[in-house]
C-alpha positions, 0 to 999 in steps of 0.5 A: 827152756821147755823140757822137750827142748832139753830132752832133745839137747840131751839126746844127741843120738836121736838128733843125729839119726833124725838128721841122717834119716832127712839126709837119705830122704832128700838124697833119695828124692834127688836120685828119683828125679835125676834117674827120671830125667835120664830115662827121658833123655834116653827115650829117643834111643831106647824106642828104636832098640825096643822096636828092632828087639820086637820085630827080631822076635816076631821074626823069629816066631814066624820062621819057626812056624811050618809052611802049613801053619804060616798058611793057616794064617794066611801067609807064605814064607816069602811074606815074613820079612815084609811082615817084620818090616811093616809092609806087608798088605794082602793083595791076594783077595784084590788080584783074585778079584781082578785077575786077567781072564782068558776069553776066546774072541774072534780069530785069537785068544786075548786078555781082558781085565775083569773085576768081580762086583759083589751084589748088593743084597738090598737091591736083589730083595 
């Protein structure tokens, strides 16, 4: 037998330490793979919870603002729920562009719908 092999046989503590190290590496790799599979399985449950937490934080943050601060970002307090739900649309500009205008016609007052049409700067020049 070769002297290295004899030294290995004569030193069982070293062999045992190497075996324990190898076993620890295998167990760690197994646990890592198992944890990744569990995390992937929980993702369909965790994603809605994460979204709920983000919406709750946004709701708290917006409700903590004063009316003046909300106005600065183009919101009013009644917009907060729609912003948090994700269904908020800033319709004020569209409404302002097509607001009914009172026009006095012949014998009475009637409402007509008017639209603001932006001039094309290329055609004006």
